[in-house]
C-alpha positions in Angstrom: -15.4 -9.9 62.3 -13.7 -6.6 61.9 -13.3 -4.5 58.8 -9.6 -5.4 58.5 -10.3 -9.1 58.7 -13.0 -8.9 56.0 -10.7 -6.9 53.7 -7.9 -9.4 54.0 -10.2 -12.3 53.4 -11.6 -10.7 50.2 -8.0 -10.0 49.1 -7.0 -13.6 49.7 -9.8 -15.1 47.5 -9.2 -15.0 43.8 -11.5 -12.8 41.9 -13.5 -14.4 39.2 -13.5 -12.4 35.9 -15.4 -13.5 32.9 -13.0 -14.9 30.3 -12.6 -12.8 27.2 -13.9 -14.4 24.0 -11.2 -16.2 22.0 -10.1 -14.3 19.0 -9.3 -15.9 15.6 -7.1 -14.8 12.8 -8.8 -12.6 10.2 -7.5 -14.7 7.3 -7.7 -18.1 9.0 -11.0 -18.2 11.0 -10.1 -21.6 12.6 -6.8 -20.5 14.1 -7.0 -18.9 17.5 -4.6 -16.0 18.2 -3.7 -13.4 20.7 -1.6 -11.4 18.2 -2.9 -8.2 16.6 -1.6 -6.0 13.8 -0.1 -2.9 15.4 -1.5 -0.7 12.6 -5.0 -1.8 12.0 -5.6 -3.9 15.1 -6.9 -7.0 13.2 -6.2 -10.3 14.9 -3.5 -12.3 12.9 -1.9 -15.7 13.3 1.8 -16.2 13.2 1.5 -17.2 9.5 0.0 -13.9 8.6 2.2 -11.7 10.8 5.0 -9.9 9.2 7.7 -8.6 11.5 8.6 -4.9 10.9 10.9 -2.6 12.9 7.9 -1.3 14.8 6.3 -4.7 15.6 4.0 -7.2 13.8 1.7 -6.1 11.0 -0.7 -7.9 8.8 0.2 -8.5 5.1 -2.4 -6.0 4.0 -1.0 -3.2 6.0 2.6 -4.0 4.8 1.5 -4.1 1.1 -0.4 -0.8 1.5 2.7 0.8 3.1 5.0 -0.6 0.3 2.7 0.5 -2.5 3.6 4.1 -1.7 7.1 3.5 -3.1 5.8 2.2 -6.4 5.0 5.1 -8.6 5.3 3.6 -12.1 2.4 3.9 -14.5 1.2 1.2 -17.0 2.9 3.2 -19.7 6.2 2.7 -18.0 5.9 -1.0 -18.5 5.4 -0.5 -22.2 8.4 1.8 -22.3 10.5 -0.8 -20.5 9.5 -3.5 -23.1 10.1 -1.2 -26.1 13.6 -0.3 -24.8 14.5 -3.8 -23.7 13.5 -5.9 -26.7 15.8 -4.4 -29.4 18.7 -3.8 -27.1 18.6 -7.4 -25.7 18.3 -8.9 -29.2 21.4 -7.0 -30.3 23.2 -7.9 -27.2 22.3 -11.6 -27.5 23.7 -11.8 -31.0 26.9 -9.9 -30.2 27.7 -10.8 -26.6 28.1 -14.6 -26.9 30.5 -14.1 -29.9 33.0 -12.7 -27.4 33.5 -16.2 -26.0 35.0 -16.0 -22.5 34.4 -12.3 -22.4 30.7 -13.0 -22.4 31.2 -13.4 -18.7 31.9 -9.7 -18.5 29.7 -8.5 -21.3 26.5 -10.1 -19.8 26.4 -8.1 -16.6 27.5 -4.9 -18.3 24.7 -5.1 -21.0 22.1 -6.1 -18.4 23.1 -3.2 -16.2 23.0 -0.8 -19.1 19.6 -1.9 -20.2 18.3 -1.6 -16.7 19.8 1.9 -16.4 18.2 3.0 -19.7 14.8 1.7 -18.7 15.0 3.4 -15.3 15.9 6.7 -16.8 13.4 6.4 -19.7 10.6 5.8 -17.2 11.4 9.0 -15.3 13.2 7.1 -12.5 9.8 5.8 -11.3 9.9 2.6 -9.5 7.5 -0.1 -10.7 6.7 -3.3 -8.8 6.9 -5.4 -11.9 9.4 -3.4 -14.0 12.1 -6.0 -13.3 9.8 -8.8 -14.4 8.9 -7.0 -17.7 12.6 -6.4 -18.5 13.6 -10.0 -17.6 10.8 -11.5 -19.7 11.7 -9.2 -22.7 15.4 -10.1 -22.4 14.5 -13.9 -22.5 12.1 -13.3 -25.4 14.7 -11.4 -27.4 17.2 -14.1 -26.7 15.1 -17.0 -28.1 16.0 -16.5 -31.8 19.7 -16.4 -31.0 19.4 -19.5 -28.8 17.4 -21.4 -31.4 19.9 -20.4 -34.1 22.7 -21.8 -32.1 20.8 -25.1 -31.7 20.6 -25.6 -35.5 24.2 -27.0 -35.9 23.7 -29.2 -32.8 20.5 -30.7 -34.2 22.1 -31.3 -37.6 25.2 -32.9 -36.1 23.2 -35.2 -33.9 20.8 -36.1 -36.8 23.7 -37.0 -39.1 25.6 -38.9 -36.4 29.0 -40.6 -36.8 31.7 -38.2 -38.1 29.8 -35.2 -36.9 29.8 -36.2 -33.3 32.7 -33.8 -32.7 30.8 -31.1 -34.4 27.9 -31.8 -32.0 30.2 -31.3 -29.0 31.4 -28.0 -30.6 27.8 -26.9 -31.2 26.9 -27.7 -27.6 29.7 -25.6 -26.4 28.6 -22.8 -28.7 25.2 -22.9 -27.0 26.8 -22.6 -23.6 28.1 -19.1 -24.1 24.7 -17.6 -25.2 23.1 -19.2 -22.1 25.8 -17.9 -19.8 25.5 -14.5 -21.3 21.7 -14.5 -21.0 21.7 -15.6 -17.3 24.3 -13.0 -16.4 22.6 -10.2 -18.3 19.1 -11.0 -16.9 20.5 -11.3 -13.4 22.2 -8.0 -13.6 19.1 -6.2 -14.9 16.9 -7.8 -12.1 19.4 -6.8 -9.4 19.5 -3.2 -10.7 15.8 -2.8 -11.1 14.5 -4.8 -8.1 17.0 -3.9 -5.5 19.1 -1.0 -6.8 16.5 1.8 -7.0 
């Protein structure tokens, strides 16, 4: 056998390489995967992978990268609550009295509260600022909502002649709810997405 023949025979036979050990997801040890985070290199399954413009990353790396944008301090959450509670309470008593115009007043008041909170916190972005403002707005609205329920409960309790009054009371409860939903939605949109 010549050298050329031995080279062609060795090329024709498949080479046997030891198989690489199977890798498993760092968060789900029973799920095999071939995918790795392009930042830290940890193996991740498709459930843990988050698609970014530069490839797939693990949730830990994405959260770490996003945390850079949140600069709010714990004091900022207190400031947000202190500003939101009185303004939302005043708005909740006045806004629904406007009737149909509550459809316009709700988003305006919610946006104004969000803007005031954003400016009072030094334009710092907080991961949960939107949640604090929304919770305070709902909390401030509870007395007004309960107050508008009183005529409805009285009308239903007395029955008969006051059935019409019960329908009127139900409609009077509808405007505060519409106002609240629009105001809270506007504040959330402004604080969570807007800045």
